[in-house]
C-alpha positions in Angstrom: -25.7 17.1 3.0 -28.2 17.2 5.8 -30.5 20.1 5.1 -31.8 20.9 8.6 -33.4 23.9 10.3 -30.2 26.0 10.3 -29.7 25.5 6.6 -33.1 25.0 4.9 -35.0 28.0 6.1 -32.1 30.5 5.6 -31.4 29.0 2.1 -35.0 29.3 1.1 -35.0 32.9 2.4 -31.9 33.8 0.5 -33.2 32.5 -2.8 -36.6 34.1 -2.2 -35.0 37.5 -1.4 -32.8 37.3 -4.5 -35.8 36.4 -6.6 -37.6 39.6 -5.7 -35.2 41.4 -8.1 -36.9 42.4 -11.3 -35.8 39.4 -13.4 -36.9 40.3 -16.9 -38.3 43.6 -18.2 -40.9 45.0 -17.6 -41.5 43.1 -14.4 -41.4 45.4 -11.3 -39.0 45.2 -8.4 -40.4 43.1 -5.7 -38.9 45.4 -3.0 -39.9 48.8 -4.3 -41.3 50.1 -1.0 -41.2 49.6 2.7 -44.7 48.1 2.4 -43.5 45.6 -0.2 -40.6 44.7 2.1 -43.0 44.2 5.0 -45.3 42.1 2.9 -42.4 39.9 1.6 -41.0 39.4 5.1 -44.4 38.5 6.4 -45.0 36.1 3.5 -41.7 34.2 4.1 -42.3 34.0 7.9 -39.3 36.2 8.8 -40.9 37.8 11.8 -41.4 36.1 15.2 -44.0 37.0 17.8 -41.7 39.7 19.4 -41.1 41.5 16.1 -43.0 44.6 14.9 -43.3 44.6 11.1 -44.7 48.1 11.3 -41.3 49.3 12.6 -39.5 48.8 9.3 -38.1 51.9 7.7 -36.6 53.1 4.5 -33.2 52.3 6.0 -34.3 48.7 6.4 -35.5 48.6 2.8 -32.1 49.9 1.6 -30.3 47.3 3.7 -32.4 44.5 2.3 -32.0 45.6 -1.2 -28.2 45.7 -0.6 -28.3 42.3 1.0 -30.3 41.0 -2.0 -27.6 42.1 -4.4 -24.9 40.5 -2.2 -26.7 37.2 -2.0 -27.3 37.3 -5.8 -23.6 37.6 -6.4 -22.9 34.6 -4.1 -25.6 32.5 -5.7 -24.3 33.3 -9.2 -20.6 33.0 -8.4 -18.5 31.1 -10.9 -16.0 29.9 -8.5 -15.9 28.9 -4.8 -13.4 31.6 -3.9 -15.7 34.3 -5.3 -18.6 32.9 -3.3 -16.6 32.6 -0.2 -15.5 36.3 -0.4 -19.1 37.3 -0.9 -20.2 35.3 2.1 -17.4 36.6 4.3 -18.3 40.2 3.3 -22.0 39.6 4.3 -20.9 38.0 7.6 -18.6 40.8 8.4 -21.1 43.5 7.6 -23.8 41.7 9.7 -21.3 41.4 12.6 -22.2 37.7 12.8 -21.5 36.3 16.2 -23.3 32.9 16.7 -24.7 32.3 20.1 -27.1 29.9 21.8 -30.3 31.2 23.3 -33.8 30.3 24.5 -34.9 33.9 24.7 -38.5 33.0 24.3 -38.4 30.1 26.8 -38.4 27.6 24.0 -35.8 25.0 23.2 -32.2 26.1 22.8 -31.4 27.4 19.4 -28.7 29.4 17.5 -28.8 33.0 16.4 -26.1 34.2 14.0 -26.4 38.0 14.6 -26.0 40.0 17.7 -29.1 40.5 19.9 -29.6 44.2 18.8 -29.0 43.4 15.1 -31.2 45.1 12.5 -33.6 42.9 10.5 -31.3 42.9 7.5 -28.3 41.9 9.7 -30.3 39.1 11.1 -31.4 37.9 7.6 -27.9 38.4 6.2 -26.1 36.5 9.0 -28.5 33.5 8.9 -28.6 33.4 5.1 -24.8 33.7 4.8 -24.3 31.0 7.4 -26.6 28.6 5.7 -25.0 29.3 2.3 -21.5 29.0 3.8 -22.4 25.5 5.2 -23.6 24.4 1.8 -20.6 25.9 0.0 -18.1 24.3 2.4 -19.7 20.9 2.3 -20.9 20.7 -1.3 -19.4 23.5 -3.3 -21.2 25.5 -6.0 -23.0 22.6 -7.4 -25.9 23.2 -5.0 -26.4 26.8 -6.2 -28.5 27.1 -9.4 -30.5 29.3 -11.8 -33.8 28.0 -13.2 -33.5 26.0 -16.4 -36.7 27.5 -17.8 -35.8 29.8 -20.7 -38.3 32.3 -19.4 -37.1 32.5 -15.8 -33.9 33.7 -14.2 -34.8 32.9 -10.5 -32.1 31.2 -8.3 -32.4 28.3 -6.0 -30.3 26.1 -3.7 -30.6 22.5 -4.6 -31.5 20.4 -1.5 -32.3 17.2 -3.4 -30.6 14.1 -2.4 -28.9 13.5 -5.8 -28.2 17.1 -6.7 -30.7 16.9 -9.6 -32.8 20.1 -9.3 -32.9 22.2 -12.4 -35.9 24.5 -11.8 -36.7 27.1 -9.2 -40.2 25.8 -8.8 -42.7 23.1 -9.9 -44.4 25.8 -12.0 -41.3 26.3 -14.2 -40.6 22.6 -14.3 -44.2 21.9 -15.5 -44.2 24.8 -18.0 -41.0 23.5 -19.6 -42.3 19.9 -19.7 -45.6 21.0 -21.3 -43.7 23.1 -23.9 -41.4 20.1 -24.7 -44.4 17.8 -25.0 -46.2 20.2 -27.3 -43.1 20.6 -29.4 -42.9 16.8 -29.8 -46.5 16.5 -30.7 -46.1 19.3 -33.3 -43.1 17.5 -34.7 -45.0 14.2 -35.1 -47.8 16.0 -37.0 -45.5 17.5 -39.6 
């Protein structure tokens, strides 16, 4: 699978949005306020130069929290039909209508939501389209949950050989260090 601009950024966004959920108690919800949503969207580079992050409202927060739940269901689906239904639901709610534009006098590029779409509709349409491309080309094998016993974050595996097991290098390293320490303890006994 070729992970290009129209898949990689939306896939990363989808996983990062889902991972704002409170994974394990007592960790807080990463989207517990409009300010937290604004901060998250700025951190992931969601806004372009024409957007006004200050314009986000409690309705936007509710829409992103709903989208987060929908994307979580897709990324944790146990069969392709379930994932497809979830993606189709997101695309329908976002009124996804792909179109080509160069609205900012840049190179031509695709948008997946209507021009007047809300921020959550824009995010939902592009995330769902990216996930749909992966699902159709690769199936569920590219959707994963971190193999670290202390983490429940999701990811989309964009490795060449579908070998990713962890959501981040931090979790991978933590698991490797724990395994190494266990081996060392085992040799000392």
